[in-house]
N, C-alpha and C positions, 0 to 999 in steps of 0.2 A: 504494500500500500504506500502510495506517495503522499507525503505531507508537504504542504506549502507554508512557508513563513510569510506572514503579512507584516510589513513594516509600515508604521504610521509615520508619515512625513508631513511637515507643514508646507503649505503652498509657498511658492517664492514670494518674497515681499520686496517691493521697491523702496519703501520707506516704513520704518518701524520707530514710533515715538512712544516713550513711556514716561508717565508722571511728569509731564512738562507743565510749567506754570510761567506766566508772563503776560506782558502787554506793554503798551507805550507809556503808561503812567505808573505811579507808585502802587496803585490798586490794580492787581492782576485782572485781565479780561478773562483768563481761564486759569484753572488751578487743578493740577494733577491729571491732565488729559492723557489718554492713550489713543494712538491712531496707527492703523496698519493699512497701507495702500498697496494694492497689487500692481504689478507691472502693467503699463498701458493706461493708467489713470492720467487724464489730461486736463482735468478741471477741478477746481475747488470752489464750490458755490455756497452762498449764504446771504442773509440779509445785510444791508448796509450797516457797518459798524460792529459786526459780530466778531471780528478778529482774524479774518482770512489773511490779510496782509501782515499783521503782527505775527501770526503763526508762521508764515513762510519766512519772514525776516529772521525769526529766532532759529528755525530749523536750518536755514542757510548760514547762520553765524553772523548775520548783519546787525543783529540786535541781541543784547544779553537776555538770558532766561532769568526768571526770578530765583532768588536764593532760597 
């Protein structure tokens, strides 16, 4: 009898952010967010002022994350 081993793998991730806090002012826009984006994601959408640009600036290293 043949047996098969099944290995659990996580899908590939283009961006993995864990416990990130920050924003453009002393009061963080977001606190402790986690985000996983798969390869091929080409848009980040949301309401005006919700922190899209702040998130991308922090992830890219253009702005500091909250301590």
